[in-house]
C-alpha positions as CSV (number, residue, x, y, z in Angstrom):
1,M,28.3,11.6,1.3
2,N,26.8,8.1,2.0
3,R,24.9,6.7,-0.9
4,V,21.5,4.9,-0.3
5,V,19.5,3.0,-2.9
6,V,15.7,3.2,-2.6
7,S,13.7,0.8,-4.8
8,L,10.0,1.3,-5.2
9,P,7.5,-0.9,-7.1
10,E,6.2,1.8,-9.4
11,S,5.9,5.5,-10.0
12,S,2.3,6.1,-11.0
13,N,0.5,5.2,-7.8
14,E,0.1,8.3,-5.6
15,F,1.3,6.6,-2.5
16,Q,4.5,5.5,-4.3
17,V,4.9,9.1,-5.6
18,L,4.7,10.2,-2.0
19,Q,7.3,7.6,-1.0
20,A,9.7,8.8,-3.7
21,E,9.3,12.5,-2.7
22,E,9.8,11.8,1.0
23,A,12.9,9.7,0.2
24,R,14.5,12.7,-1.6
25,A,13.4,15.2,1.0
26,A,14.7,13.0,3.9
27,A,18.0,12.5,2.1
28,R,18.5,16.2,1.7
29,Q,17.8,16.8,5.3
30,L,20.1,14.0,6.5
31,G,22.9,14.6,4.0
32,L,22.5,11.3,2.2
33,A,22.9,10.7,-1.5
34,V,19.7,8.8,-2.5
35,E,19.0,7.0,-5.7
36,V,15.3,6.2,-6.2
37,L,14.6,3.3,-8.6
38,N,11.2,2.5,-10.2
39,A,10.5,-1.2,-10.9
40,D,7.4,-0.5,-13.1
41,R,5.6,-3.3,-11.2
42,N,8.1,-5.9,-12.6
43,A,9.8,-8.1,-10.0
44,V,12.5,-9.3,-12.3
45,L,13.3,-5.7,-13.3
46,Q,13.4,-4.6,-9.7
47,V,16.0,-7.3,-8.8
48,Q,18.1,-6.4,-11.8
49,Q,18.0,-2.7,-11.0
50,V,19.0,-3.1,-7.4
51,L,21.8,-5.6,-8.1
52,Q,23.2,-3.2,-10.7
53,A,23.0,-0.3,-8.2
54,L,24.7,-2.3,-5.5
55,R,27.7,-3.0,-7.8
56,S,28.1,0.6,-9.0
57,E,30.5,3.1,-7.5
58,P,30.5,4.6,-5.0
59,L,29.1,1.5,-3.3
60,P,25.9,2.2,-1.4
61,R,25.9,1.9,2.3
62,A,22.3,0.8,2.5
63,V,19.3,-0.3,0.4
64,V,15.6,0.4,1.0
65,V,13.2,-1.9,-0.9
66,E,9.5,-2.0,-1.2
67,P,9.2,-5.2,-3.2
68,V,7.0,-6.0,-6.2
69,A,7.2,-9.7,-5.1
70,A,8.4,-10.7,-1.6
71,E,10.4,-13.7,-2.7
72,A,12.4,-11.8,-5.3
73,A,13.5,-9.2,-2.7
74,E,15.3,-11.9,-0.8
75,K,18.1,-12.0,-3.4
76,V,18.8,-8.3,-3.2
77,I,18.7,-8.1,0.7
78,R,21.1,-11.1,0.8
79,K,23.5,-9.4,-1.6
80,A,23.4,-6.2,0.5
81,A,24.1,-8.1,3.7
82,T,27.1,-10.0,2.3
83,S,28.5,-6.5,1.4
84,G,27.9,-5.2,4.9
85,M,25.2,-2.8,3.9
86,A,22.1,-1.9,5.9
87,S,18.8,-3.2,4.4
88,A,15.3,-2.0,5.0
89,L,12.3,-4.0,3.7
90,L,9.1,-1.8,3.4
91,N,5.5,-2.9,3.8
92,C,6.2,-6.6,3.5
93,S,6.1,-9.4,6.1
94,V,8.3,-12.4,5.2
95,D,9.8,-15.3,7.1
96,W,13.2,-15.2,5.5
97,L,14.1,-11.8,6.9
98,D,14.9,-13.3,10.3
99,R,17.1,-16.0,8.7
100,L,19.1,-13.4,6.9
101,R,19.4,-11.3,10.1
102,S,20.8,-14.4,11.9
103,S,23.2,-15.2,9.1
104,W,24.7,-11.7,8.9
105,P,24.5,-10.2,12.4
106,G,26.9,-7.4,11.4
107,A,24.6,-6.0,8.7
108,P,21.5,-4.2,10.0
109,I,18.5,-5.8,8.4
110,F,15.1,-4.5,9.4
111,R,11.4,-4.3,8.3
112,L,9.6,-1.0,8.4
113,G,6.0,-0.4,7.4
114,S,2.4,-0.2,8.3
115,D,0.5,-3.2,9.7
116,Q,-1.3,-4.2,6.5
117,V,-3.5,-6.7,8.3
118,E,-4.6,-3.9,10.6
119,I,-5.4,-1.7,7.6
120,G,-7.7,-4.5,6.4
121,R,-9.3,-4.7,9.8
122,I,-9.9,-1.0,9.9
123,Q,-11.6,-1.1,6.4
124,G,-13.7,-4.0,7.7
125,R,-14.9,-2.0,10.6
126,Q,-15.8,0.8,8.2
127,F,-17.8,-1.7,6.2
128,R,-19.6,-3.0,9.3
129,S,-20.5,0.6,10.4
130,L,-21.9,1.5,7.0
131,L,-23.7,-1.8,6.6
132,P,-24.8,-2.8,10.1
133,A,-27.5,-5.2,8.8
134,G,-25.1,-6.7,6.2
135,G,-25.2,-6.2,2.5
136,Q,-23.3,-6.6,-0.8
137,V,-19.9,-5.1,-1.5
138,L,-18.1,-4.7,-4.7
139,Y,-14.4,-5.1,-3.7
140,I,-11.4,-4.2,-5.9
141,H,-8.5,-6.4,-4.7
142,G,-4.9,-5.5,-5.5
143,P,-2.5,-7.8,-7.4
144,E,-2.8,-11.3,-5.9
145,G,0.9,-11.9,-5.6
146,T,1.7,-8.8,-3.5
147,P,2.0,-9.1,0.3
148,A,0.1,-5.9,1.0
149,A,-2.9,-7.0,-1.0
150,R,-2.9,-10.4,0.7
151,E,-2.5,-9.1,4.2
152,R,-5.2,-6.4,3.7
153,S,-7.6,-9.1,2.5
154,Q,-6.7,-11.2,5.6
155,G,-7.5,-8.3,8.0
156,L,-10.7,-7.5,6.1
157,A,-11.9,-11.1,6.4
158,E,-11.2,-11.1,10.1
159,S,-13.3,-8.0,10.6
160,L,-16.2,-9.2,8.5
161,H,-16.6,-12.6,10.1
162,G,-20.2,-13.1,11.0
163,S,-21.3,-9.7,9.7
164,G,-23.6,-10.8,6.9
165,I,-21.6,-8.8,4.4
166,R,-21.1,-10.5,1.1
167,M,-18.3,-9.7,-1.4
168,T,-18.0,-9.6,-5.2
169,T,-14.3,-9.3,-5.8
170,L,-12.5,-7.9,-8.9
171,H,-8.8,-7.4,-9.3
172,G,-6.8,-4.3,-10.2
173,H,-3.1,-3.3,-10.2
174,W,-2.9,-0.4,-7.8
175,S,-4.0,2.1,-10.4
176,E,-7.1,4.0,-11.3
177,E,-7.1,2.7,-14.9
178,S,-6.8,-1.0,-13.9
179,A,-9.8,-0.7,-11.6
180,E,-11.8,1.2,-14.2
181,R,-11.1,-1.6,-16.7
182,A,-12.0,-4.3,-14.3
183,V,-15.3,-2.7,-13.4
184,K,-16.3,-2.1,-17.0
185,S,-15.5,-5.7,-17.9
186,W,-17.7,-6.8,-14.9
187,L,-20.5,-4.6,-16.0
188,R,-20.4,-6.0,-19.6
189,L,-20.4,-9.6,-18.3
190,R,-23.3,-8.9,-16.0
191,A,-25.2,-7.0,-18.6
192,A,-28.7,-6.3,-17.2
193,E,-28.1,-8.6,-14.2
194,V,-25.9,-6.3,-12.1
195,P,-26.7,-7.3,-8.5
196,G,-27.6,-4.7,-5.9
197,I,-24.4,-3.3,-4.5
198,D,-24.6,-1.4,-1.2
199,L,-20.9,-0.3,-1.0
200,V,-17.9,-0.2,-3.2
201,A,-14.4,-0.5,-1.8
202,A,-10.8,-0.9,-3.1
203,Q,-7.5,-1.8,-1.6
204,D,-6.2,1.7,-2.4
205,D,-7.6,5.1,-3.2
206,A,-6.6,5.1,-6.9
207,M,-8.6,1.9,-7.6
208,A,-11.6,3.2,-5.6
209,R,-11.4,6.3,-7.8
210,G,-11.3,4.2,-11.0
211,A,-14.2,2.0,-9.9
212,R,-16.3,5.1,-9.1
213,R,-15.5,6.6,-12.5
214,A,-16.6,3.5,-14.3
215,L,-19.8,3.0,-12.4
216,L,-20.9,6.7,-12.6
217,A,-20.3,6.5,-16.4
218,S,-22.4,3.3,-16.8
219,E,-26.0,3.1,-17.8
220,G,-28.1,4.2,-14.8
221,G,-24.9,5.6,-13.3
222,S,-26.8,8.1,-11.2
223,R,-27.7,5.4,-8.7
224,W,-24.0,4.8,-7.9
225,A,-23.8,8.4,-6.7
226,R,-25.7,7.3,-3.6
227,V,-23.4,4.3,-2.8
228,P,-20.4,4.8,-0.4
229,F,-16.9,4.4,-1.9
230,L,-14.0,3.5,0.3
231,G,-10.2,3.3,-0.3
232,I,-6.9,3.0,1.4
233,D,-3.7,5.1,1.5
234,G,-5.1,8.4,2.6
235,V,-2.4,10.6,1.0
236,P,-3.2,14.1,2.1
237,G,-3.4,15.6,-1.4
238,E,-5.4,12.8,-2.8
239,G,-7.2,10.2,-0.7
240,Q,-8.0,12.6,2.2
241,R,-8.9,15.3,-0.3
242,L,-11.4,13.0,-2.1
243,V,-13.0,12.2,1.3
244,D,-13.2,15.9,2.1
245,Q,-14.8,16.6,-1.3
246,G,-17.3,13.7,-0.8
247,E,-16.0,11.6,-3.7
248,L,-14.9,8.9,-1.2
249,T,-16.8,8.1,1.9
250,A,-13.6,7.1,3.9
251,T,-10.1,5.9,3.5
252,V,-7.4,4.4,5.7
253,V,-4.3,6.6,6.2
254,M,-0.9,4.9,6.1
255,P,2.1,7.1,6.3
256,S,5.0,7.1,3.8
257,N,7.8,4.8,5.1
258,T,10.9,5.9,3.2
259,G,11.7,8.9,5.4
260,A,11.5,6.9,8.6
261,A,13.6,4.1,7.0
262,L,16.3,6.6,6.0
263,E,16.4,8.1,9.5
264,H,17.1,4.6,10.9
265,V,19.8,4.1,8.3
266,D,21.4,7.5,9.1
267,R,21.5,6.8,12.8
268,W,23.3,3.5,12.1
269,L,25.8,5.3,9.8
270,R,26.5,8.2,12.1
271,D,26.2,6.6,15.6
272,G,26.2,2.8,15.1
273,V,22.6,2.5,16.4
274,V,21.2,-0.7,14.9
275,P,17.5,-0.4,13.9
276,P,15.0,-2.6,15.7
277,P,14.1,-5.7,13.6
278,N,10.5,-4.5,13.1
279,V,9.4,-0.9,13.0
280,V,5.6,-0.5,12.8
281,M,4.2,2.8,11.5
282,P,0.8,4.0,12.7
283,V,-2.4,3.7,10.6
284,R,-5.8,5.3,11.2
285,P,-9.2,5.6,9.5
286,Y,-10.1,8.9,7.8
287,P,-12.4,10.3,9.0
288,D,-12.9,8.4,12.2
289,I,-15.9,6.1,12.2
290,P,-18.2,8.3,14.4
291,Q,-17.4,11.3,12.2
292,M,-18.1,9.3,9.1
293,L,-21.5,8.3,10.4
294,R,-22.3,11.8,11.7
295,A,-21.7,13.1,8.1
296,G,-24.5,10.9,7.0
297,R,-22.3,8.6,4.9
298,I,-24.4,5.5,5.5
299,V,-26.5,3.3,3.3
300,A,-30.2,3.6,4.0
């Protein structure tokens, strides 16, 4: 049975939980032996874990990595390529992947993931639909060093250009608790001078949920119940459920990528079919913007 190593940045975020579950399910279906590693948001630990796994017997035939830090992942992809293994980089756009592909043409190296810039653009279109006259947004940004956070922010800025929407930005770490702490600290610093916020959004659903919990629990929290909250990820059992229940106004759905990556690896192992250099997974708003507006989820 061919062994494949799957390295994910963490295990607490619901999207990464879905990624791990899908990796194991796809491996069972495809007849692969998969080892799922959790880096606990630590780039150094991630590199150490993967390098150790690549040296252990039986040697893996492929490695699938969603990096904590893009630069650190280069070392493990290079190591896999020198050993003739296939490599998939998830949800991360980097210049060095093409260089590695040219240096080791016999080792399949490909990127697979959702277009993170487009995810940001979609969220920006949701902002503009909810705030057609402009307004103030409290925005929870992911870790600054992560490609997904940077690219989502880029897409958002593109969508909001000229909109009259202003941003107050806090930072979290892809978790409900981190966003809750960030918002509570912001409230303490602002004291009685909390500005009028028309919309609250985060770069993932977990942080949107944490921000909402902190704001509803604050002094005068009842007013926050009337403010739209937006997230990203749209995991069916979490983000989409929160929208359906009215706790979030909208999210952006991005599919899990591990299953698709393992399918490409399996086709190469079985039939020699080399994966395309860049596989883009579809993303979509949830609900779609007309439905969101029909539901009355708009700031007066």
